C-alpha positions as CSV (number, residue, x, y, z in Angstrom):
1,M,8.2,-5.7,256.1
2,K,11.8,-6.7,255.6
3,H,12.5,-10.3,254.9
4,H,15.4,-12.0,256.6
5,S,17.5,-15.0,255.5
6,I,19.1,-17.0,258.3
7,V,21.4,-19.9,257.4
8,F,22.1,-22.6,260.0
9,T,25.0,-25.0,259.6
10,G,26.1,-28.1,261.5
11,G,26.4,-31.8,261.2
12,G,28.3,-35.0,261.6
13,T,26.4,-36.2,264.6
14,G,22.9,-35.6,266.1
15,G,24.6,-33.5,268.8
16,H,25.4,-30.9,266.1
17,V,22.0,-31.0,264.6
18,F,19.2,-31.4,267.2
19,P,20.1,-28.3,269.3
20,G,20.1,-26.2,266.2
21,I,16.7,-27.7,265.3
22,A,15.4,-26.5,268.7
23,V,16.4,-22.9,267.7
24,V,14.9,-23.2,264.2
25,E,11.6,-24.4,265.6
26,K,11.4,-21.4,267.9
27,L,12.1,-19.0,265.0
28,I,9.5,-20.7,262.8
29,L,6.9,-20.6,265.7
30,D,7.6,-16.9,266.2
31,T,7.5,-15.9,262.5
32,N,5.6,-18.6,260.7
33,Y,8.0,-18.0,257.9
34,S,6.3,-14.6,257.3
35,N,9.5,-12.6,257.3
36,V,12.3,-15.1,258.0
37,K,13.6,-17.7,255.6
38,I,15.7,-20.5,257.1
39,T,18.1,-22.8,255.3
40,W,20.4,-25.4,256.7
41,I,23.8,-26.1,255.1
42,G,25.2,-29.5,255.8
43,S,27.4,-32.3,254.4
44,N,26.4,-34.1,251.2
45,S,27.3,-37.4,252.9
46,G,26.2,-36.8,256.5
47,M,23.3,-37.8,258.7
48,E,21.9,-34.3,259.0
49,K,20.0,-34.3,255.7
50,E,17.8,-37.3,256.9
51,I,17.3,-35.7,260.3
52,L,16.3,-32.3,258.9
53,S,13.8,-33.9,256.5
54,R,11.7,-35.0,259.4
55,Y,11.3,-31.4,260.4
56,N,10.7,-30.0,256.9
57,I,13.7,-27.7,257.2
58,S,15.1,-26.5,253.8
59,F,18.5,-28.2,253.3
60,A,21.5,-27.4,251.0
61,S,24.6,-29.7,250.9
62,I,28.3,-28.9,250.4
63,P,31.4,-31.0,250.1
64,S,32.9,-31.6,253.5
65,G,36.3,-32.8,254.7
66,K,37.5,-33.7,258.1
67,L,40.0,-31.7,260.0
68,R,42.5,-34.1,261.7
69,R,45.1,-33.2,264.2
70,Y,47.3,-36.2,263.2
71,F,49.1,-37.2,260.0
72,S,46.9,-38.9,257.4
73,I,46.9,-39.2,253.7
74,F,43.2,-38.2,253.9
75,N,44.3,-34.8,255.1
76,F,45.6,-34.1,251.6
77,I,42.5,-35.4,250.0
78,D,40.1,-33.6,252.3
79,I,41.7,-30.2,251.7
80,F,40.2,-30.2,248.3
81,K,36.8,-31.1,249.8
82,I,37.1,-28.2,252.2
83,I,38.0,-25.8,249.3
84,G,35.0,-27.1,247.4
85,G,32.8,-26.6,250.5
86,F,34.1,-23.0,250.7
87,I,33.3,-22.2,247.1
88,T,29.9,-23.9,247.3
89,S,29.2,-21.9,250.5
90,L,30.1,-18.6,248.8
91,I,27.6,-19.4,246.0
92,L,24.9,-20.5,248.4
93,L,25.2,-17.6,250.8
94,K,25.0,-15.1,247.9
95,K,22.0,-16.9,246.3
96,L,20.2,-17.1,249.7
97,K,21.0,-13.4,250.4
98,A,21.9,-14.5,253.9
99,D,21.7,-11.9,256.7
100,L,23.2,-14.2,259.3
101,V,24.9,-17.6,259.7
102,F,24.4,-19.6,262.8
103,S,27.0,-22.4,263.3
104,K,26.1,-25.3,265.5
105,G,29.4,-27.3,265.2
106,G,31.1,-30.0,263.3
107,F,33.7,-29.9,260.5
108,V,31.1,-29.1,257.9
109,T,30.6,-25.6,259.5
110,V,34.1,-24.3,258.7
111,P,33.6,-23.5,255.0
112,P,30.2,-21.7,255.5
113,V,31.5,-19.7,258.4
114,F,34.7,-18.6,256.5
115,A,32.6,-17.8,253.4
116,A,30.3,-15.7,255.6
117,W,33.3,-13.8,257.0
118,V,34.6,-13.2,253.5
119,L,31.2,-11.9,252.4
120,K,30.9,-9.8,255.7
121,I,27.8,-11.7,256.8
122,P,27.5,-11.8,260.7
123,V,28.2,-15.2,262.2
124,I,27.0,-16.6,265.6
125,S,28.7,-19.8,266.7
126,H,27.4,-22.1,269.5
127,E,29.5,-24.6,271.4
128,S,27.7,-27.3,273.4
129,D,30.7,-29.0,275.1
130,L,32.7,-27.8,278.1
131,D,35.8,-27.6,275.9
132,P,35.4,-26.3,272.4
133,G,36.5,-28.6,269.5
134,L,38.8,-27.8,266.7
135,A,36.0,-26.6,264.3
136,T,34.7,-24.2,266.9
137,R,38.2,-22.8,267.6
138,I,38.7,-22.2,263.9
139,N,35.2,-20.7,263.5
140,G,35.8,-18.5,266.5
141,R,38.3,-16.4,264.6
142,F,35.6,-15.6,262.0
143,S,32.5,-15.2,264.3
144,N,31.0,-12.0,265.6
145,I,29.3,-13.7,268.6
146,M,30.2,-16.9,270.5
147,L,27.6,-18.7,272.6
148,F,28.7,-21.3,275.3
149,A,26.7,-23.6,277.5
150,Y,29.0,-23.1,280.5
151,K,30.5,-20.1,282.3
152,E,33.8,-22.0,282.6
153,T,34.1,-22.2,278.8
154,K,33.5,-18.5,278.4
155,D,36.2,-17.7,281.0
156,N,38.8,-19.8,279.2
157,W,37.8,-18.6,275.8
158,K,38.1,-14.9,276.7
159,K,41.8,-15.5,277.5
160,S,42.4,-16.1,273.8
161,F,39.6,-14.3,272.0
162,S,38.9,-11.1,273.9
163,E,37.5,-9.1,271.0
164,Q,34.3,-11.0,270.6
165,A,30.9,-10.7,272.2
166,V,30.5,-13.9,274.3
167,H,27.4,-15.1,276.0
168,I,26.3,-18.0,278.2
169,S,23.2,-19.5,276.7
170,G,23.2,-23.1,277.9
171,N,22.3,-25.8,275.3
172,P,19.0,-25.6,273.4
173,V,16.6,-28.5,273.8
174,R,13.8,-29.2,271.4
175,K,10.2,-28.3,272.4
176,E,9.1,-31.9,271.9
177,I,11.6,-33.2,274.4
178,I,10.4,-30.8,277.1
179,E,6.8,-31.7,276.4
180,G,7.3,-35.5,276.5
181,S,4.6,-37.5,278.5
182,R,5.6,-40.0,281.2
183,E,2.2,-41.6,280.8
184,K,2.5,-42.0,277.0
185,G,6.0,-43.4,277.5
186,R,4.8,-46.1,279.8
187,A,1.6,-46.9,277.8
188,G,3.7,-47.3,274.6
189,Y,5.3,-50.5,276.1
190,N,2.6,-51.4,278.6
191,I,4.9,-50.9,281.5
192,P,3.3,-51.5,285.0
193,K,2.7,-48.3,287.0
194,D,5.1,-49.2,289.9
195,T,8.0,-50.7,287.7
196,K,11.0,-48.5,287.5
197,I,12.4,-47.8,284.0
198,I,16.0,-47.9,283.0
199,L,16.7,-46.2,279.7
200,I,20.0,-47.1,277.9
201,L,21.2,-44.6,275.3
202,G,24.2,-45.2,273.0
203,G,23.9,-42.1,270.9
204,S,22.9,-41.9,267.2
205,Q,25.4,-44.6,266.2
206,G,25.0,-46.9,269.2
207,A,27.7,-47.7,271.8
208,L,29.2,-51.2,271.6
209,Q,30.8,-50.9,275.0
210,I,27.5,-50.1,276.7
211,N,25.6,-52.7,274.7
212,N,28.1,-55.4,275.8
213,M,27.8,-54.3,279.5
214,I,24.0,-54.5,279.4
215,H,24.1,-57.9,277.7
216,N,26.1,-59.2,280.6
217,I,23.7,-58.0,283.3
218,I,20.3,-58.0,281.6
219,N,19.2,-61.2,283.4
220,D,20.0,-59.4,286.7
221,L,18.0,-56.3,285.7
222,I,14.7,-57.5,284.3
223,P,13.4,-59.3,287.3
224,S,13.2,-55.9,289.1
225,Y,13.2,-53.2,286.4
226,F,11.9,-52.5,282.9
227,V,14.8,-51.9,280.5
228,I,14.5,-49.9,277.3
229,H,17.7,-50.2,275.3
230,Q,18.7,-48.1,272.2
231,M,21.4,-50.2,270.6
232,G,22.2,-48.4,267.4
233,E,21.6,-49.6,263.9
234,Y,24.8,-51.6,263.5
235,S,24.4,-53.6,266.8
236,F,20.6,-53.9,266.9
237,K,19.1,-57.3,268.0
238,I,15.4,-57.8,268.7
239,S,14.7,-58.7,272.3
240,N,12.4,-61.7,273.1
241,R,12.5,-61.2,276.8
242,D,9.9,-59.8,279.2
243,N,10.7,-56.4,280.6
244,Y,13.4,-55.8,278.0
245,I,12.7,-53.7,274.8
246,T,15.4,-53.0,272.3
247,E,15.3,-50.3,269.6
248,S,17.9,-49.4,266.9
249,L,17.0,-45.7,267.1
250,F,14.2,-43.8,268.7
251,K,12.2,-41.4,266.6
252,E,8.8,-39.9,267.3
253,N,8.3,-41.8,270.6
254,F,11.7,-40.7,272.1
255,P,10.4,-37.7,274.1
256,H,7.8,-39.9,275.9
257,I,10.3,-42.6,276.6
258,L,12.7,-40.1,278.0
259,A,10.0,-38.6,280.2
260,A,9.1,-42.0,281.5
261,A,12.7,-43.1,282.5
262,D,13.6,-43.3,286.1
263,I,17.3,-43.5,285.4
264,I,19.4,-43.1,282.2
265,V,22.6,-44.9,281.3
266,S,24.4,-43.1,278.5
267,R,27.5,-41.6,276.9
268,A,28.3,-38.0,277.9
269,G,27.6,-36.1,274.7
270,A,26.6,-32.5,275.4
271,G,23.1,-32.8,273.9
272,T,22.2,-35.9,275.8
273,L,23.5,-34.4,279.1
274,W,21.4,-31.2,278.6
275,E,18.2,-33.1,277.6
276,N,18.5,-35.3,280.7
277,G,19.3,-32.2,282.8
278,V,16.3,-30.0,281.9
279,L,14.1,-33.0,282.7
280,G,15.9,-33.6,285.9
281,K,16.8,-37.2,285.0
282,P,19.3,-39.1,287.2
283,S,22.0,-40.6,285.0
284,I,25.0,-42.9,285.0
285,L,27.5,-41.7,282.4
286,I,30.0,-43.9,280.5
287,P,31.9,-41.3,278.5
288,L,33.5,-42.1,275.2
289,G,37.2,-42.5,276.0
290,S,40.0,-40.2,274.8
291,G,41.3,-43.0,272.6
292,S,38.1,-42.8,270.5
293,S,37.6,-39.0,270.6
294,R,39.2,-35.8,271.6
295,G,38.2,-36.5,275.2
296,D,35.4,-34.0,275.4
297,Q,32.9,-36.5,276.8
298,I,35.3,-37.3,279.7
299,R,35.5,-33.7,280.6
300,N,31.8,-33.2,280.2
301,A,31.1,-36.2,282.5
302,V,33.6,-35.1,285.2
303,F,32.1,-31.6,285.2
304,F,28.7,-33.0,285.9
305,E,30.0,-35.4,288.5
306,N,31.9,-32.6,290.3
307,H,28.6,-30.8,290.6
308,K,26.9,-34.0,291.9
309,A,24.6,-33.9,288.9
310,A,25.5,-37.3,287.5
311,I,27.4,-40.5,288.4
312,V,30.4,-41.4,286.2
313,L,31.4,-45.0,285.7
314,E,35.2,-45.2,285.6
315,G,38.2,-47.0,287.0
316,D,37.5,-50.2,288.8
317,K,33.7,-49.7,288.4
318,L,33.9,-49.5,284.6
319,N,32.5,-53.0,284.0
320,S,29.2,-54.8,283.9
321,Q,29.1,-55.5,287.6
322,G,30.1,-52.0,288.5
323,L,27.2,-50.7,286.3
324,L,24.7,-53.1,287.9
325,S,25.9,-52.1,291.4
326,E,25.4,-48.3,290.6
327,I,22.0,-48.9,289.0
328,N,20.8,-50.8,292.1
329,R,22.3,-48.2,294.5
330,V,20.6,-45.2,292.8
331,L,17.2,-46.7,292.1
332,N,16.9,-48.1,295.7
333,A,18.0,-44.9,297.5
334,K,15.4,-42.1,297.2
335,S,17.7,-39.5,298.7
336,V,20.3,-40.2,295.9
337,L,17.6,-39.9,293.2
338,I,16.4,-36.6,294.7
339,E,19.9,-35.1,295.0
340,L,20.8,-36.0,291.4
341,E,17.5,-34.6,290.1
342,K,17.9,-31.3,292.0
343,N,21.6,-30.8,291.1
344,V,21.2,-31.5,287.4
345,K,18.3,-29.1,287.1
346,L,20.4,-26.4,288.7
347,L,23.2,-27.1,286.2
348,C,21.0,-27.1,283.0
349,N,18.9,-24.1,282.3
350,N,15.7,-24.7,280.2
351,D,15.5,-21.3,278.6
352,S,18.5,-21.6,276.2
353,V,16.3,-21.4,273.1
354,E,14.8,-18.1,274.2
355,I,18.2,-16.7,275.0
356,I,19.6,-17.6,271.6
357,V,16.6,-16.5,269.6
358,K,16.7,-13.1,271.3
359,I,20.4,-12.7,270.4
360,I,19.6,-13.7,266.7
361,Y,16.8,-11.1,266.6
362,A,19.1,-8.4,267.9
363,Q,21.8,-9.3,265.4
364,I,19.4,-9.1,262.3
365,G,17.4,-6.1,263.6
366,I,14.1,-7.7,264.5
367,E,12.5,-6.2,267.6
368,K,10.7,-8.6,269.9
């Protein structure tokens, strides 16, 4: 039996790691490592190494530099890191005898993808956001297959890159998320059966804006609801109030907490949106502004709002009282909850992992 070596790459944020882990888990489940060896290439200074260690996924690090669209002295420094990442990737891919490279996004992926192209190793790149970022646009020139979550992304991409195979896959979600237990989530915090749960998510690094908004209205929320608040490691403060639990980061218990939530307040990162979507969770989105990012979260959020699959807090409502008003409106109107649940499930397919694994198998010659 021929043995295959598949290299995954991605990093910088959890949104570039967890969807890839979902695909790795499926490959491992199918093969039990009997004929497929999986290695993840990431940054030697990023969060991905710690995340991947929880899943016992083999990890190799490379130097990584950031690609900036604006003038900075660090652009000159980071060019040497990128060159170092490329050389290290060449050595790694040869050593691993890679049959395929799967890129999940982030600046760290550019050197391995380019190295794979030089070595004539097939590359599959996946983009989670509605609008591809700079790293994906660069990688696209060296990839054999592009995978997108949204049809709209594919349509726009084909105008520039017509020579590639392009597929709509959706965004992969980990098996543990889909199998989360509402009952275990409630039991973990002794939440009464009839009390509605508000889950606040700030992403892997927390969200100061959301934390401040919740701080201003927490006294208005806890008489009626149970609030579970992921604050991030830098802003974490222990709660001493009834009906209010704070966490720095969720780990093993997160799938159950997510399953138990009646409404989610969060940023609009692609991974978070899709995890909420496959579970049919109503959400209020407070996207990271264009001043703090490339604006991808704003476009993600507007897309979901246009499909009546989420509520976006913006304009005059982008404040604590606006958030309180929307939470009360949604949780006290069953018809609104039902509509949001129905529409977000229609938007987010839950078979993305199976679609992607089938494409990987076809590319490396495994019949399934």
